[in-house]
N, C-alpha and C positions, 0 to 999 in steps of 0.2 A: 497361530499366535496365542501363546499361553497367557495366564493371568499376570505373570511377571512383566511380560511385554506391555500389557495394558496399563499396569501401574507406571512403568517407565514412560509410556506415551503420555499419560496424564501429567506426570511430573515434568516432562519435557515441555508440554503445552503451558503449564503453570510458570515454569522458569522463563519461557519465551515471552509470554504476555507480561509478566512482572518486569523483566528486563526492558521490554519495549516501553512500558509505562514509566519506569524510573528514568530511562534515557530521555524520553520526551519531556517529562516534567522538569528534570534538572537543566536541560538545555533552554527551556522556556524561562526558568528562573534566572539563568545566566543572562539571558537577553533582557530581562526585566520588562519595562514598558516600551523598550525600543522597537519591539515587533509591531505594536499597535501604531506607534508614531510613524514607522516606515510604511505601513499599510495606508495610513492616512495621506502621506505625501505622494505615494506612488500610484494611487488609484486615479490620478488626474487624467491619465491616458491608458488605453487598453494595452498598448505595447509595453509600457512601463509596468503596468499591473501584471502582465504575463510573466515578465522577468522576475518581478518581486515575488509572485506566487511560487514560481519554480525554486528560486533561491531560498526563501524562508522555509518552504516545506522540506527541502533537502536538508536544511540545517536542523530543524526541530524534529525531523523524522515522523511527521504526522500531518497528512492533508486534512484530517478531521479537526485538528487543533486550529489550523488556519481558517477553515470554514466557520468554525464556531466563533472565532475572533471577528470575522466579517459580519456574522449575524448580530453580534453584540454592537459593532460599530454602526450597522444599519439601524438597529433598534434605537440607538441613542441619537440618530440623525446626523452623525458625523460624515457618513458616506451614503450615497444613493445606491439603490440596487444595480443600476446600469454601470456604476463605477467598479463593481465587484466582479464583473464577468471575466475580465482579463486575469485577475488573481485566481479565480476558481479554475480556469483552464490551465494556468501555470502550475497550480498546486497538483493537478493530476500528472503533470510531467515530473515535478519535483519528487513525488512519492515513489517514482520508479528507481530512485537512487538506492533505496534500501534493498530492493530486489537484486541490484547489481552487486551490492556489498555482500549479501547473503549468497549470491551465486558463486562467489569465490570458494565457497565450501566444496564445490565440485571439482576444484583443480587437483589433479593427481599427477605428480611428477617426481622423478628421482633427483632432479636438480635441486640442490640445497637452497639456492636463492629463490627459485620459483616456489618451492614448498613453504617458504616463509610468508608467502602472500596469502596462504590459507588462514582463515580466521581461527581455526583450532590451534594454529601455531603461535599467532601473536596475541590471542585472547588472554592466556595466562599472564603474559607480561603486562598487558593493559590492566588486568585485574590487580596485579601486585602494585603497580604505580598508583592506581586509583585508591586502593586501600591505604597506601602510605599517605597520600594527600588528605584523605578523609580523617585519618587518625592523628596526623602530626600537625597539619596546618590549622591556624586559628582563623585565617581569612575565610569569610563566607564564600567568596568567589572561587577560591581554590578548592574548598570543600565540595562545591557544586560540580567543579570540573572532575574531581575524584569520583563523585557519585555518578556522573554521566559515564565515566569510564567503566565503573563497576556495572552499571546498567547494561552497557554494550556487552561486557564479558558474560553476564548472566544470560543475556539473549542468545549469545553464540553457543553457550553450553546447553541451553534448552533446545537449540537447533540440532546439536549433536545427539542429545537424548532421543529426540523424535526420530532422527535418522536411524539410530540403532534399534528403536522399538518397532519401526515400520519394516525393517528388513525381512521378517518372517512373512509379511503380507505378500511378498512376491510369489510365494508358493501356495497361496490361498485361492481356491477356485471361486469361493463366494465373493471375495474382494475383486477378483478379475471381472466377474459379471457386473459388479457395481460400477467399476470403471468403464466397462463397455457401454453401460446405460448412459454414462456421462458423455459418451460420444454423440448422443442425441443432443443437438444444440439447445433445445428448450430445457431439457433436464439439466444439462451442464450449467446453463446460465442461472437457472433457479437454485441449483445446489450452491454455486459460488456466491450468489446474492444472499441467500438465507444464512449460510455459514458465516460470511463476513459481517452481516448485520448482527448476528448473535454475539460475536467476539468484538465488534465495534472497531475493527482495524483491518484495512485492506493490506497493509504492509505485513501484518502478522499472518493473514490468510494466505498471501502469496508465499511467505516464508515456509508455511506448513506444506504447501503444494511443492515447493522446491525440495523440502526434506523427503517428501514422498517420492519425488522423481529420482532420488538417489538409489531407490530400490530397482530402478530400470523397468517399472511396470506401467509408467504413464506415457502415453503417446502424445504427439503434438495435436492430433485431431481431438483427443480427449481434454487436453489442457486448455486449448483456445477458448471454448465456451465458458469454462470455469473461470478463467482469468477475466473475461469480459463481464461475467456475472459478479465477480468480486468488486468491480468498479461501481456497479449499481448498489451493492450491499453497503459500501462505505457511506452512502447517502443517509443511512439510518441515523447516524449521529447528528447530522445537520437537521434532519426532520424532527428529532427529539428536542434539539435545542430551540427549534422554532415554536414550540408549544408555549402559549401564553405571552408571546411578544407581539409587536406591532406588525402592520401589513408590510412595511418595507423589509423587515427582517424575514418575514415569511417568504417574501419574493426571492430573497437570496437563496433560501433552502430549495425553493421550486426551481430556480435557475440551475443550481448544482445538480439536482435530481434529473431535470429534463436534459441537461447536457450529457450526462452519463447514459441515460436510456436511449436517446437519439443516436449517440455515438456507437453504442453497443449494437443497436438494430442495423445501422448502416454497415459497420465493419463485419458483422455476422453475415449479412447478405453478400457482401463482396467476397468473403472467404469461401462461402459455400457455392457461390456461382463459379468462382475460379476452380474449385474442386471438381465441379461437374464438367466444366469446359476443358480444363487442362488436366494432365496426368500428374497429380501431386502425390506421388507414391511416398515421398519422404515424410508426409504427415502421419503415416502409420508406423513410423519408427519411434523408438524411445526418445524422450526429450530430457535434456540435462537441466540442472539449475540455471546455468547461463542461458540456455535456450528459453526458459520460462521468463527470465529477466528481459531477454531481447523481445519476446512477444509482448510482454507488459509495456515496454517502452514504445515499440512500434505502434501498438494499439492507441496509447495515449497521445503520442505525437500526431498520428494520423487524424484522430478525432479532433484534436485542437486545431490542426491545420484546416480541416474541412469546415468546422463550425465557427472559427474565429471571425470570418466575414459576416456571419449571421448573428452577431451579438444583439443587435436591436430586435430582431424577431424573437430571440429568447426572452428578452426583457418584456416584449409585448405579450408573449405567452404567459409569463408570470403575472402580468397585470390582469389578464383574463381569468386566470385561476384564482388569484387573490385580488379582488377588486378593492377600491378604497372604501 
């Protein structure tokens, strides 16, 4: 991997993060105050909160944004910490939508219609339409729609830059040894958590892992702990947002963090016990971007299904950690 590839990789990461930021911000602006209003109305029951969390997160492409909104609502006393549990769990499911969208980058086919499904095929058209809306329209709403389309296109071009820059890594012995060390569950979880905490976005972190998987060097055994660590790393935004706020808002951040840590510990134990008991040879084969999206979804759905009945103990734990 030469210096040109390093520059391309840095540029790809910059484009990816900038596109993600623009897309999320413009969608939030389009929604206006309706997101907060919807959260206030739908936190009356855990089931409604679960659906609201999944839907709103998929729409704004950011679980961190939804969690920060919840912390703000809890700090103002509009919602109680126990009302946010369902939304937090739903946001973890909703954030997997981005991974599936990015996973389409791995589609390879000679079929014309199937090839149109790949983001690199339709991203230029979306960029053109978005630019036209931004430059021609006077309506603020339409301009924000154009801005969100441009954000998506920039994000996809960043993904393409990262994929091309990482291609030489497939032949690097040093990189292969680094990936092998991530096969260790503890190292993989820590790596995923720290990296995601630094860039403040699990969607972007998963997207970078998907770009890396296109080189054919990432196995399922190496990807699983990294993906689980990424879910813990996304709690960094909530924890930062809870600095200087009331005890109720701090409990929301604790619930979010505890949910992801407990879910990661349980799913990691299940995965590695099954690996010891059963012959899971397929875990040593290369994983595709779609495979990473599938693991991301299965992990979050399983964690939510298991911990959903234990919402009250999670709230109780947050009260112990953050007393009145």
